[in-house]
C-alpha positions in Angstrom: 96.0 -8.6 114.7 92.9 -6.2 114.3 92.9 -3.0 116.1 90.4 0.0 116.5 88.8 1.0 113.2 88.5 4.4 111.5 85.1 6.1 111.2 83.4 6.1 107.7 82.7 9.8 107.4 83.8 10.6 103.9 81.5 10.7 100.9 82.4 10.2 97.2 83.0 13.8 96.7 85.1 14.2 99.7 87.4 11.3 98.4 87.6 13.0 94.9 88.6 16.5 96.7 91.3 14.8 99.0 92.9 13.0 95.8 93.0 16.2 93.7 94.5 18.1 96.4 97.3 15.8 96.5 97.6 15.9 92.7 97.0 19.7 91.6 99.8 21.6 92.6 102.7 19.1 92.6 103.1 18.9 88.8 102.1 22.4 88.1 104.2 24.2 90.5 107.2 21.7 90.8 107.4 18.9 88.4 107.3 20.6 84.9 110.6 22.4 85.3 112.9 19.2 85.8 110.7 17.4 83.1 111.3 20.1 80.7 115.1 20.0 81.5 114.9 16.4 80.7 112.8 16.3 77.3 112.3 19.9 76.2 108.9 20.3 74.6 108.7 16.7 74.6 107.4 16.9 78.0 104.0 16.8 76.5 104.8 13.3 75.4 106.4 12.6 78.7 103.0 13.8 80.4 100.9 11.6 78.1 103.2 8.5 79.0 102.9 9.4 82.7 99.1 9.7 82.3 98.7 6.5 80.7 100.7 4.7 83.4 98.8 6.6 86.0 95.6 5.5 84.6 96.6 1.8 84.7 97.6 2.2 88.3 94.4 3.9 89.1 92.4 1.2 87.7 94.3 -1.4 89.6 94.1 0.4 92.9 90.4 1.1 92.5 89.6 -2.5 91.7 91.7 -3.7 94.9 90.1 -1.0 97.2 86.7 -2.1 96.2 87.5 -5.7 97.3 89.5 -4.7 100.3 88.0 -1.6 101.8 90.5 -0.9 104.8 93.3 1.4 105.5 96.7 0.7 103.9 96.3 0.8 100.2 98.6 -1.4 98.1 100.4 -2.4 101.5 97.0 -4.1 102.5 96.4 -5.4 98.8 99.9 -6.8 98.6 99.6 -8.7 101.7 96.2 -10.2 100.9 96.8 -11.1 97.3 100.6 -11.8 97.0 101.9 -12.3 100.5 103.5 -10.3 103.4 106.8 -9.6 101.6 105.1 -8.0 98.7 103.0 -6.0 100.9 105.7 -4.7 103.1 107.7 -3.6 99.8 104.9 -1.6 98.7 104.1 -0.2 102.0 107.8 0.8 102.7 108.2 2.3 99.3 105.1 4.3 100.0 106.0 5.8 103.3 109.5 6.8 102.4 108.6 8.1 99.1 105.5 10.1 100.3 107.5 11.4 103.5 109.8 12.9 100.9 106.9 14.2 98.7 105.7 15.9 101.9 109.0 17.5 102.6 109.1 18.7 99.0 105.6 20.2 99.3 106.3 22.0 102.5 109.6 23.5 100.9 107.6 24.6 97.9 105.1 26.2 100.0 107.8 28.1 101.8 109.6 29.1 98.5 106.5 30.8 97.0 105.4 32.3 100.3 108.7 33.9 101.0 110.7 34.0 97.6 113.3 36.4 98.7 113.8 35.2 102.3 117.1 33.7 103.7 117.1 29.8 103.5 116.4 29.5 107.3 113.4 31.5 107.2 112.0 29.5 104.3 112.9 26.0 106.0 111.3 27.7 109.3 108.1 28.4 107.6 108.0 24.9 106.1 108.3 23.5 109.5 105.7 25.6 110.7 103.3 24.4 107.8 104.0 20.6 108.5 103.2 21.0 112.4 99.9 23.0 111.5 98.6 20.6 108.9 99.7 17.6 111.0 97.5 19.0 114.0 94.7 19.7 111.4 94.8 15.9 110.5 94.7 15.1 114.1 91.4 16.9 114.4 89.7 14.4 112.3 89.4 13.2 108.5 86.1 15.4 107.9 88.2 18.6 108.9 90.8 17.4 106.5 88.3 17.2 103.5 86.9 20.6 104.5 90.3 22.2 104.4 91.1 20.5 101.2 88.0 22.0 99.5 89.1 25.5 100.5 92.8 25.0 99.2 91.5 23.1 96.1 89.3 25.9 95.0 92.2 28.5 95.6 94.4 26.6 93.5 92.1 26.1 90.5 91.2 29.8 90.5 94.8 30.6 90.5 95.6 28.5 87.6 92.6 29.7 85.6 93.9 33.3 86.1 97.5 32.4 85.0 96.2 30.4 81.8 93.8 33.2 80.9 96.5 35.9 81.2 98.8 33.8 79.3 96.5 33.2 76.6 94.9 36.9 76.2 98.2 38.5 76.2 99.2 37.2 72.9 102.8 36.9 73.8 104.4 33.6 72.3 107.8 32.1 72.4 109.9 32.2 69.2 109.7 28.5 68.9 107.5 27.0 71.6 107.5 23.5 70.0 111.3 23.3 69.6 112.4 19.8 70.1 108.7 18.1 70.1 109.7 16.0 67.1 113.2 15.3 68.4 112.9 15.9 72.2 115.9 16.9 74.3 117.5 13.7 75.5 115.6 11.7 72.9 113.4 8.8 73.9 115.4 8.3 77.2 114.7 12.0 78.0 111.1 11.7 77.5 110.8 8.5 79.8 112.6 10.5 82.4 110.2 13.3 82.1 107.3 11.0 82.4 109.0 9.5 85.5 109.4 12.9 87.0 105.7 13.9 85.9 104.4 10.8 87.7 105.2 12.5 90.8 102.2 14.7 90.1 99.7 12.0 89.3 100.5 9.8 92.3 97.9 11.6 94.6 95.1 9.3 93.8 96.7 7.0 96.2 95.2 9.1 98.8 91.8 8.0 97.9 92.6 4.2 98.2 94.5 4.7 101.5 91.3 6.3 102.9 89.1 3.3 102.0 88.2 2.5 105.6 86.8 6.1 106.1 84.6 6.1 102.8 81.0 5.5 103.4 80.4 3.7 100.3 83.8 1.8 99.1 82.1 0.7 95.9 82.2 4.1 94.7 86.1 4.3 95.2 86.7 3.4 91.5 84.7 6.2 90.2 86.2 8.7 92.7 89.9 7.7 91.5 89.0 8.0 87.8 87.1 11.4 88.3 90.0 12.9 90.4 92.7 11.5 87.9 90.7 12.7 84.7 90.4 16.3 86.2 94.1 16.4 87.0 95.1 15.1 83.5 93.1 18.0 81.9 94.5 20.7 84.2 98.1 19.7 83.7 97.6 19.3 80.0 96.3 22.9 79.6 98.8 24.5 81.9 101.7 22.6 80.1 100.6 23.8 76.7 100.1 27.4 77.9 103.7 27.3 79.6 105.3 26.2 76.4 103.3 28.7 74.2 104.6 31.5 76.3 107.9 30.4 77.8 109.1 27.9 75.2 112.3 25.7 75.8 113.1 28.4 78.5 110.5 26.7 80.9 113.3 24.3 81.9 115.4 27.4 83.2 112.5 28.7 85.5 112.3 28.2 89.2 108.6 29.2 89.6 107.1 28.4 85.9 103.7 29.9 86.6 104.9 33.2 88.0 107.3 33.4 85.2 104.4 32.8 82.7 102.2 35.8 84.1 105.4 37.9 84.1 106.2 37.1 80.4 102.6 37.9 79.5 103.1 41.4 81.0 100.8 40.9 84.0 103.3 41.5 86.9 100.3 42.4 89.0 99.1 38.8 89.0 102.5 37.4 90.4 101.4 37.9 94.0 98.1 36.2 93.3 100.0 33.2 91.7 102.4 32.9 94.6 99.5 32.8 97.0 97.7 30.1 94.7 101.1 28.2 94.5 101.3 28.2 98.2 97.8 26.9 98.8 98.4 24.2 96.2 101.4 23.1 98.2 99.6 23.2 101.6 96.7 21.3 99.7 99.0 18.5 98.6 100.8 18.4 101.8 97.6 18.1 103.8 96.3 15.2 101.6 99.8 13.6 101.6 100.1 13.6 105.4 96.6 11.7 105.7 97.6 9.0 103.3 101.1 8.3 104.7 99.6 8.2 108.2 97.1 5.7 107.3 99.6 3.5 105.4 101.7 3.6 108.5 98.7 2.6 110.7 98.1 -0.5 108.5 101.8 -1.5 108.6 101.9 -1.1 112.3 98.9 -3.4 112.7 100.6 -5.9 111.0 103.9 -5.5 113.2 105.8 -4.3 110.2 106.3 -1.0 111.9 106.4 -0.6 115.7 102.9 -1.5 117.4 102.6 1.9 118.9 102.0 3.4 115.5 98.6 1.3 115.3 97.0 3.7 117.8 93.7 5.3 116.8 92.5 8.5 118.7 89.2 7.5 120.4 87.8 11.0 120.1 88.7 11.9 116.4 89.2 8.3 115.2 92.4 9.2 113.3 95.9 7.3 113.6 97.4 9.7 116.0 100.7 8.1 116.9 101.3 7.4 113.2 100.5 10.9 112.1 102.8 12.7 114.7 105.7 10.2 113.7 105.4 11.0 110.2 105.2 14.7 111.1 108.4 14.4 113.0 110.2 12.7 110.1 108.9 15.3 107.5 110.3 18.2 109.9 113.7 16.3 109.8 113.7 16.0 106.0 112.6 19.8 105.7 115.7 20.7 107.5 118.0 18.6 105.4 116.2 18.1 101.9 116.5 19.6 98.4 113.1 19.7 96.6 114.2 18.6 93.2 116.1 15.6 94.6 112.9 14.8 96.8 110.8 14.6 93.7 112.9 11.8 91.9 113.1 10.0 95.3 109.5 10.2 95.8 108.8 9.0 92.3 110.9 5.9 92.6 109.3 4.9 96.0 105.7 5.5 94.6 106.5 3.7 91.3 107.7 0.5 93.2 104.3 0.9 95.3 102.3 0.8 92.1 104.3 -2.0 90.5 103.2 -4.2 93.3 99.4 -2.8 92.9 99.4 -3.9 89.3 100.8 -7.2 90.2 98.3 -7.7 92.8 95.3 -6.7 90.6 96.6 -9.1 87.8 96.4 -11.9 90.2 92.9 -11.1 91.5 90.1 -13.8 90.8 87.8 -13.3 88.0 84.9 -12.5 90.2 86.7 -9.4 91.7 87.9 -8.0 88.4 86.5 -5.0 86.6 89.2 -4.4 83.9 91.1 -6.8 81.6 94.6 -8.1 83.0 96.3 -6.4 80.0 95.8 -3.1 81.7 97.6 -4.5 84.8 100.7 -5.6 82.5 101.0 -2.2 80.9 100.9 -0.7 84.3 103.4 -3.0 85.7 105.8 -2.6 82.9 105.4 1.1 82.8 106.2 1.4 86.5 109.4 -0.6 86.1 110.6 1.4 83.1 110.1 4.8 84.5 111.5 3.9 87.8 115.0 2.9 86.2 114.8 5.9 83.9 114.7 8.5 86.7 117.8 10.5 87.6 120.6 8.1 88.7 120.8 9.7 92.2 117.3 8.9 92.8 117.5 5.5 91.7 120.4 4.8 93.9 119.0 6.6 96.7 115.5 5.0 96.4 117.0 1.5 95.9 119.2 1.8 98.9 116.4 2.9 101.2 114.2 0.1 100.0 116.8 -2.5 100.5 117.4 -1.0 104.0 113.8 -1.6 104.8 113.7 -5.1 103.4 116.8 -6.2 105.3 115.5 -4.6 108.5 112.3 -6.6 108.4 114.3 -9.7 107.5 116.4 -9.0 110.7 113.2 -8.5 112.9 111.5 -11.5 111.8 114.6 -13.5 112.6 114.8 -12.4 116.2 111.1 -13.1 116.5 111.6 -16.6 115.1 109.0 -16.2 112.5 
């Protein structure tokens, strides 16, 4: 059933900024550490694998978004191309996975902003960040894009400073590439690293979930590829410098970019890096909130979630009830969650989401296609392989929550008699 529509206020540049805000920060300030633990210096290979899978997913998402320019991303695409059950599986995986991502970003922000504070202080600050950015999203998507520009610029300047300091100092790890030819954990370790690093690349989904608010939907493909390309370059540069300066010890650091400037003898830069890391986390959280709220809106329109979540604010034209519900869920997770476990859980849900996207793109008719089907096959297989190679606890938890949603939908449909 059709409901109120969202306003088309975003330009292509706005879409790129929102997508980059969701990507830049997650990998640099969170995901490199567990990836290095899984693969050592082989995380560079894992990064390349994650980038290839992300490219395939981005191509599929962009192709679908240009054909179906409405809120909901792969939830909508799966319903239109494959059927309601496929759409629900993608949407549910996205909502629960990205809700966990939001909690991880809020906790990361607090950890960098208050590095020596008691745990309850950090969690309190994380809750405050969720509340403030939820309110920012409720003020309208153009305000979201404006705030995202400021946060993205701050993040990129901070990373440029850290990389510049790391290269200029001339400090090098004794054996920075140790394990590159025979990675820690072998091939399976590299695949686990790729799955964890995929958490960093998944931000371009924010662009396709905003399809109903972009003035020129036909430009979504360009926005997705530009944002992903910039993010890959940023991650690759930072990863190489981190390994050059820290070497295999990267996997032992809780704040790798701060450790980078300290190892380079530039302790004065540590507070600046912490501010930049906090800004990156806030930027990712802001963009994530927008994307999850809009997928929730789309699912509620189709009665896969309570209909009250389909509400659109008449003044600001944003999914107000969905945004408030997601914000409340994130606050709960912030009070209970562990950042590193949230990364694996999030990756599992989002890899399921993109597996459906690749299958949907594969099934599109020839007149809607812009890339060969082989790209979709590579993307689909990549998503499936990486999802099962995540840490076992993440796979079990993600599978259980996914099954809970599917069984719940089956029960609701049976009660409705449909």
